[in-house]
C-alpha positions in Angstrom: 0.0 0.0 0.0 1.4 3.4 -0.8 0.8 6.8 0.8 -1.9 7.7 -1.7 -4.1 4.7 -0.8 -7.1 5.7 1.4 -8.0 3.6 4.4 -10.9 4.0 6.7 -13.2 7.0 6.8 -12.5 10.5 5.6 -11.6 11.5 9.1 -9.0 8.7 9.4 -6.9 9.8 6.4 -3.8 11.8 7.4 -2.7 14.6 5.0 -0.6 17.7 5.2 -2.4 21.0 5.8 -3.1 23.5 3.0 -1.5 26.9 3.5 -3.8 29.6 4.7 -2.6 33.2 4.6 -4.9 35.8 6.1 -4.7 39.0 4.1 -7.4 41.1 5.7 -9.3 40.5 9.0 -11.5 43.4 10.2 -15.0 43.9 11.5 -16.6 43.4 8.0 -14.6 40.6 6.2 -11.8 38.1 6.5 -9.9 37.5 3.3 -7.7 34.4 3.2 -5.5 33.0 0.4 -5.6 29.2 0.4 -2.8 27.3 -1.4 -3.2 23.5 -1.8 0.0 21.7 -2.8 -0.7 18.2 -4.0 -2.0 15.9 -1.2 -3.0 18.7 1.2 -6.4 19.6 2.9 -8.1 22.2 5.0 -9.2 19.8 7.7 -12.8 19.5 8.7 -14.5 22.8 9.5 -17.8 24.7 9.6 -18.2 28.1 8.1 -20.0 30.4 10.6 -20.6 33.1 8.0 -21.5 33.3 4.3 -18.4 33.4 2.0 -17.2 33.9 -1.5 -14.4 31.8 -3.2 -12.3 33.4 -6.0 -10.0 30.8 -7.7 -6.6 32.2 -8.6 -5.5 29.0 -10.3 -7.4 26.5 -12.3 -7.6 22.9 -11.3 -9.8 20.5 -9.2 -10.4 20.2 -5.5 -12.3 17.4 -3.7 -14.9 18.5 -1.2 -15.6 15.9 1.5 -18.9 16.2 3.4 -20.3 13.8 6.1 -22.5 12.3 3.3 -20.1 12.0 0.4 -17.2 13.5 -1.6 -17.4 15.4 -4.9 -14.7 16.8 -7.3 -15.1 20.5 -8.1 -13.4 22.1 -11.1 -12.0 25.6 -10.5 -11.5 28.2 -13.2 -9.4 31.3 -12.7 -11.6 34.2 -11.6 -14.9 32.1 -11.7 -16.2 33.0 -8.2 -18.8 31.1 -6.3 -20.5 31.5 -2.9 -21.6 29.3 -0.1 -23.9 29.9 2.9 -23.0 29.8 6.6 -23.1 26.4 8.1 -21.3 24.5 5.4 -19.3 21.6 7.0 -16.6 20.1 4.9 -13.0 19.2 4.2 -11.3 20.5 1.0 -8.6 18.2 -0.4 -6.2 18.5 -3.4 -5.9 15.0 -4.8 -4.2 16.2 -8.0 -0.5 16.5 -8.9 -0.7 20.3 -9.2 -1.0 23.1 -6.8 -4.5 24.7 -6.6 -5.2 28.1 -5.0 -8.1 30.4 -4.2 -9.0 33.5 -2.2 -11.8 33.1 0.3 -13.8 36.1 1.5 -15.8 35.6 4.6 -18.6 38.1 5.1 -19.1 39.1 8.8 
């Protein structure tokens, strides 16, 4: 078995952390650049506020939820939004770095 083989549940898989760099954090927004080298993840989390994602690279990221996992393509500059309460883990299962800017609305 190699290090890319998954064993157990999504919570059991051990991966390196994606790199989060907070650019702005004030009373109105938090802006974070997320960089996902191959094989990295955010870790399980819940968003307490609505947020917008702005891809700064193309590529694919896998979004794991408690129910399933889906692969989501990213296109540079093609923003999308999610509502507060979204629980998930974001994973880069590709061979290329993927990055986006996340804007959390307070």
